[in-house]
Kinemage of the C-alpha trace (Angstrom):
@kinemage 1
@onewidth
@group {chain A} dominant
@subgroup {mainchain}
@vectorlist {calphas} color= white
{ca unk a 1} P 0.000 0.000 0.000
{ca unk a 2} L 2.961 2.315 0.594
{ca unk a 3} L 3.886 2.001 -3.078
{ca unk a 4} L 0.401 3.121 -4.090
{ca unk a 5} L 0.706 6.204 -1.872
{ca unk a 6} L 4.136 7.036 -3.322
{ca unk a 7} L 2.800 6.642 -6.858
{ca unk a 8} L -0.173 8.913 -6.182
{ca unk a 9} L 2.125 11.676 -4.856
{ca unk a 10} L 4.404 11.304 -7.889
{ca unk a 11} L 1.379 11.465 -10.176
{ca unk a 12} L 0.177 14.628 -8.444
{ca unk a 13} L 3.481 16.491 -8.650
{ca unk a 14} L 4.443 15.257 -12.123
{ca unk a 15} L 1.189 16.214 -13.766
{ca unk a 16} L 1.347 18.799 -16.520
{ca unk a 17} L -1.413 20.816 -14.872
{ca unk a 18} L 0.638 21.211 -11.674
{ca unk a 19} L 3.738 22.403 -13.520
{ca unk a 20} L 1.970 24.761 -15.908
{ca unk a 21} L -0.162 26.399 -13.236
{ca unk a 22} L 2.354 26.665 -10.384
{ca unk a 23} L 1.436 30.301 -9.720
{ca unk a 24} L -2.291 29.538 -9.783
{ca unk a 25} L -1.699 26.624 -7.390
{ca unk a 26} L 0.240 28.965 -5.094
{ca unk a 27} L -2.660 31.452 -5.110
{ca unk a 28} L -5.145 28.665 -4.443
{ca unk a 29} L -3.010 27.512 -1.521
{ca unk a 30} L -3.052 31.035 -0.090
{ca unk a 31} L -6.826 31.223 -0.515
{ca unk a 32} L -7.220 27.844 1.183
{ca unk a 33} L -5.041 29.014 4.077
{ca unk a 34} L -7.068 32.234 4.368
{ca unk a 35} L -10.370 30.334 4.398
{ca unk a 36} L -9.010 27.800 6.905
{ca unk a 37} L -7.937 30.610 9.256
{ca unk a 38} L -11.370 32.215 8.910
{ca unk a 39} L -13.024 28.902 9.789
{ca unk a 40} L -10.715 28.497 12.794
{ca unk a 41} L -11.707 31.964 14.007
{ca unk a 42} L -15.372 31.224 13.353
{ca unk a 43} L -15.082 27.991 15.331
{ca unk a 44} L -13.551 29.851 18.260
{ca unk a 45} L -16.075 32.716 18.108
{ca unk a 46} L -19.024 30.430 17.318
{ca unk a 47} L -20.085 30.214 20.950
{ca unk a 48} L -20.224 33.994 21.270
{ca unk a 49} L -22.215 34.232 18.040
{ca unk a 50} L -24.690 31.591 19.234
{ca unk a 51} L -25.026 33.321 22.618
{ca unk a 52} L -25.838 36.560 20.776
{ca unk a 53} L -28.459 34.883 18.598
{ca unk a 54} L -29.980 32.724 21.363
{ca unk a 55} L -29.479 34.603 24.649
{ca unk a 56} L -29.801 32.554 27.810
{ca unk a 57} L -29.368 29.232 26.016
{ca unk a 58} L -26.363 26.951 25.878
{ca unk a 59} L -24.300 27.516 22.727
{ca unk a 60} L -23.172 23.889 22.814
{ca unk a 61} L -26.751 22.587 22.713
{ca unk a 62} L -27.674 25.024 19.942
{ca unk a 63} L -24.690 23.970 17.859
{ca unk a 64} L -25.488 20.292 18.371
{ca unk a 65} L -29.055 20.956 17.246
{ca unk a 66} L -27.743 22.705 14.124
{ca unk a 67} L -25.297 19.892 13.360
{ca unk a 68} L -28.169 17.608 12.364
{ca unk a 69} L -29.184 20.035 9.637
{ca unk a 70} L -25.553 20.561 8.670
{ca unk a 71} L -25.052 16.855 8.060
{ca unk a 72} L -28.257 16.632 6.014
{ca unk a 73} L -27.195 19.585 3.841
{ca unk a 74} L -23.698 18.102 3.648
{ca unk a 75} L -25.149 14.834 2.407
{ca unk a 76} L -27.081 16.675 -0.306
{ca unk a 77} L -24.073 18.742 -1.407
{ca unk a 78} L -21.754 15.743 -1.434
{ca unk a 79} L -24.119 13.921 -3.742
{ca unk a 80} L -23.537 16.551 -6.403
{ca unk a 81} L -19.959 17.611 -5.659
{ca unk a 82} L -18.042 14.587 -4.368
{ca unk a 83} L -16.519 12.249 -6.906
{ca unk a 84} L -16.368 8.514 -6.406
{ca unk a 85} L -12.709 7.516 -5.927
{ca unk a 86} L -12.617 4.866 -8.638
{ca unk a 87} L -10.540 6.373 -11.444
{ca unk a 88} L -7.287 6.040 -9.488
{ca unk a 89} L -7.336 2.244 -9.531
{ca unk a 90} L -7.205 1.735 -13.289
{ca unk a 91} L -3.356 1.730 -13.571
{ca unk a 92} L -3.076 -0.902 -10.819
{ca unk a 93} L -5.573 -3.414 -12.158
{ca unk a 94} L -3.038 -5.161 -14.406
{ca unk a 95} L -0.271 -5.159 -11.763
{ca unk a 96} L 0.218 -7.858 -9.120
{ca unk a 97} L -1.414 -5.792 -6.387
{ca unk a 98} L -4.227 -7.296 -4.374
{ca unk a 99} L -7.586 -5.735 -5.134
{ca unk a 100} L -8.307 -5.560 -1.412
{ca unk a 101} L -5.285 -3.261 -0.867
{ca unk a 102} L -6.365 -0.987 -3.699
{ca unk a 103} L -9.894 -0.675 -2.308
{ca unk a 104} L -8.595 0.003 1.214
{ca unk a 105} L -6.282 2.687 -0.176
{ca unk a 106} L -9.133 4.388 -2.038
{ca unk a 107} L -11.384 4.339 1.024
{ca unk a 108} L -8.619 5.731 3.250
{ca unk a 109} L -7.777 8.398 0.666
{ca unk a 110} L -11.379 9.547 0.498
{ca unk a 111} L -11.575 9.636 4.314
{ca unk a 112} L -8.963 12.393 4.425
{ca unk a 113} L -10.377 14.464 1.581
{ca unk a 114} L -11.345 18.122 1.695
{ca unk a 115} L -14.983 17.423 2.546
{ca unk a 116} L -14.037 15.400 5.625
{ca unk a 117} L -11.243 17.541 7.011
{ca unk a 118} L -12.774 20.979 6.409
{ca unk a 119} L -15.296 20.596 9.225
{ca unk a 120} L -12.433 20.003 11.652
{ca unk a 121} L -11.236 23.594 11.137
{ca unk a 122} L -14.527 24.651 12.729
{ca unk a 123} L -15.014 21.823 15.200
{ca unk a 124} L -11.569 21.704 16.833
{ca unk a 125} L -11.509 25.386 17.911
{ca unk a 126} L -15.109 25.151 19.137
{ca unk a 127} L -14.301 22.019 21.130
{ca unk a 128} L -11.249 23.660 22.716
{ca unk a 129} L -12.859 27.031 23.412
{ca unk a 130} L -16.279 25.876 24.567
{ca unk a 131} L -16.774 22.162 25.191
{ca unk a 132} L -13.467 21.567 26.993
{ca unk a 133} L -13.925 24.761 28.990
{ca unk a 134} L -17.555 24.346 30.057
{ca unk a 135} L -18.058 20.581 29.928
{ca unk a 136} L -14.909 18.429 30.088
{ca unk a 137} L -11.819 17.654 28.077
{ca unk a 138} L -12.914 14.070 27.521
{ca unk a 139} L -16.309 15.352 26.404
{ca unk a 140} L -14.568 17.554 23.839
{ca unk a 141} L -12.634 14.566 22.515
{ca unk a 142} L -15.816 12.465 22.277
{ca unk a 143} L -17.632 15.306 20.554
{ca unk a 144} L -14.826 15.720 17.987
{ca unk a 145} L -14.804 11.974 17.397
{ca unk a 146} L -18.576 11.999 16.846
{ca unk a 147} L -18.381 14.919 14.396
{ca unk a 148} L -15.628 13.230 12.400
{ca unk a 149} L -17.476 9.887 12.511
{ca unk a 150} L -20.683 11.455 11.172
{ca unk a 151} L -18.622 13.088 8.448
{ca unk a 152} L -17.152 9.714 7.486
{ca unk a 153} L -20.625 8.170 7.498
{ca unk a 154} L -21.725 10.852 5.043
{ca unk a 155} L -18.631 10.184 2.923
{ca unk a 156} L -19.123 6.446 2.614
{ca unk a 157} L -22.912 6.777 2.352
{ca unk a 158} L -22.481 9.011 -0.686
{ca unk a 159} L -20.138 6.500 -2.306
{ca unk a 160} L -22.791 3.828 -1.766
{ca unk a 161} L -25.706 6.037 -2.882
{ca unk a 162} L -23.972 7.105 -6.086
{ca unk a 163} L -23.271 3.477 -6.942
{ca unk a 164} L -26.858 2.532 -6.062
{ca unk a 165} L -28.214 5.466 -8.061
{ca unk a 166} L -26.454 4.247 -11.191
{ca unk a 167} L -27.996 0.784 -10.700
{ca unk a 168} L -31.393 1.586 -9.137
{ca unk a 169} L -32.431 5.263 -8.954
{ca unk a 170} L -35.474 4.422 -6.829
{ca unk a 171} L -33.243 3.613 -3.817
{ca unk a 172} L -31.763 7.112 -3.721
{ca unk a 173} L -35.126 8.761 -4.358
{ca unk a 174} L -36.623 6.738 -1.499
{ca unk a 175} L -33.746 7.758 0.776
{ca unk a 176} L -34.283 11.416 -0.171
{ca unk a 177} L -37.992 11.042 0.553
{ca unk a 178} L -37.269 9.675 4.027
{ca unk a 179} L -34.988 12.639 4.778
{ca unk a 180} L -37.586 15.108 3.487
{ca unk a 181} L -40.263 13.436 5.639
{ca unk a 182} L -38.054 13.659 8.747
{ca unk a 183} L -37.384 17.355 8.130
{ca unk a 184} L -41.105 17.988 7.643
{ca unk a 185} L -41.967 16.135 10.866
{ca unk a 186} L -39.343 18.144 12.756
{ca unk a 187} L -40.677 21.404 11.315
{ca unk a 188} L -44.210 20.651 12.485
{ca unk a 189} L -42.983 19.576 15.924
{ca unk a 190} L -43.646 15.844 15.867
């Protein structure tokens, strides 16, 4: 599996797009760093913002309530924006590499993608500034683990739903109907 990782890094840095657009990649890196720092600040100040919006209520409980909707919206956005990590295995299919190793590599690679790690720039500062301070340090660790686990569930669920959608579209439409029904029931207070 280490050879597959080395080959993917070589492929990334040897690509013609990387070499031709080095300045554009540098600017994109700066923009990513700027956005990441903004998310870190927003995660730290999120408790103050929630206390301003909902005075007298716990910002931790309000954020946890909003996380349910975040993960539902995230699931919807991932369906349209996240690619299935299948194209990277084509060069290895004729080599003497076990298929199981290739699949494990692709699943691990998708686990540390931008969609999964971007929420941590918000969640880690919030956990340090609010949950560890007002609840407990172990509670902050459990909360971070839960947020990352739900993110991974969304990641692998989208991989499954996209595959199922190509085979049987009714499965995904039924799943979307269940989510819409749950949101409607929550809106009407059931």
